[in-house]
C-alpha positions in Angstrom: 0.1 -0.1 -0.1 1.8 2.9 1.1 1.6 6.6 0.8 -0.2 8.2 -2.3 0.5 9.2 -5.0 0.9 6.0 -6.8 1.5 4.6 -10.6 0.8 1.3 -11.6 0.3 -0.4 -15.0 -2.4 -3.1 -16.2 -2.5 -4.3 -19.7 -1.7 -1.7 -22.5 -2.3 1.1 -19.9 -1.5 2.9 -16.8 -2.8 4.6 -14.0 -2.3 6.9 -11.2 -4.0 6.7 -7.9 -4.3 10.1 -5.5 -5.9 11.2 -2.7 -9.5 12.5 -2.6 -9.4 16.3 -2.9 -12.7 18.0 -2.3 -12.4 20.4 -5.1 -15.0 23.4 -5.6 -15.7 24.9 -8.9 -13.7 28.4 -9.5 -14.0 31.3 -12.0 -15.9 30.2 -15.2 -17.0 27.2 -13.6 -19.4 28.6 -11.0 -23.2 28.4 -11.5 -23.6 32.0 -11.4 -21.0 32.7 -13.9 -22.3 30.1 -16.0 -25.9 31.5 -16.1 -24.3 35.1 -16.6 -22.5 33.6 -19.7 -25.8 31.6 -21.2 -27.6 34.9 -20.9 -25.1 36.9 -22.5 -25.1 34.7 -25.3 -28.8 34.3 -25.6 -28.5 38.2 -25.9 -25.8 38.0 -28.5 -27.5 35.8 -30.9 -30.7 37.6 -30.6 -29.5 40.9 -31.2 -30.4 42.6 -34.2 -27.5 44.6 -34.5 -25.8 42.8 -37.4 -28.5 42.0 -39.7 -27.0 43.9 -42.3 -24.4 41.4 -42.4 -25.7 38.1 -41.9 -28.8 39.0 -44.1 -30.9 36.2 -42.4 -28.3 33.6 -43.1 -25.9 31.3 -41.1 -22.5 31.7 -41.0 -19.7 34.1 -40.3 -17.6 36.6 -42.1 -14.7 34.4 -41.9 -13.5 31.0 -41.4 -11.3 30.3 -38.3 -9.8 27.3 -36.5 -11.0 24.9 -33.7 -7.3 24.3 -32.4 -5.6 23.1 -36.0 -8.6 22.2 -37.4 -9.8 24.5 -40.0 -13.8 25.8 -39.6 -15.8 26.4 -42.7 -18.1 29.7 -41.7 -19.3 30.0 -45.2 -22.9 31.8 -45.5 -25.9 29.5 -46.0 -29.7 30.1 -46.1 -30.2 27.4 -43.8 -28.9 26.0 -40.3 -28.6 22.4 -41.8 -26.7 23.6 -44.5 -24.5 25.4 -42.5 -23.8 22.9 -39.9 -23.4 20.2 -42.3 -20.7 22.3 -44.0 -18.9 22.7 -40.7 -19.2 19.1 -39.6 -18.1 17.9 -43.1 -15.1 19.8 -42.8 -14.1 19.0 -39.6 -14.9 15.0 -40.2 -12.7 15.3 -43.4 -9.7 16.8 -41.4 -10.2 14.1 -38.6 -10.2 11.0 -41.1 -7.8 12.2 -43.6 -4.3 10.6 -43.8 
């Protein structure tokens, strides 16, 4: 037995056993902060301030990256079309050789 932490291995993997620490959420993970984030995100998405830019379409003015994976934000007239194009690009990146 002995003191923690302890490292071990089994099969093709390894594991680490540490003592229990009663951690509490901090900063962005606090329920009050998460609630405010949700409210602000809802307000952003319901804003009419950029109607002249998106013109009722789904997308964004530029493409971007999710880590090293390119994200396709090309304008689409439907949510399904926009979301499908985004997923297609991410799946192609995930499965390319």
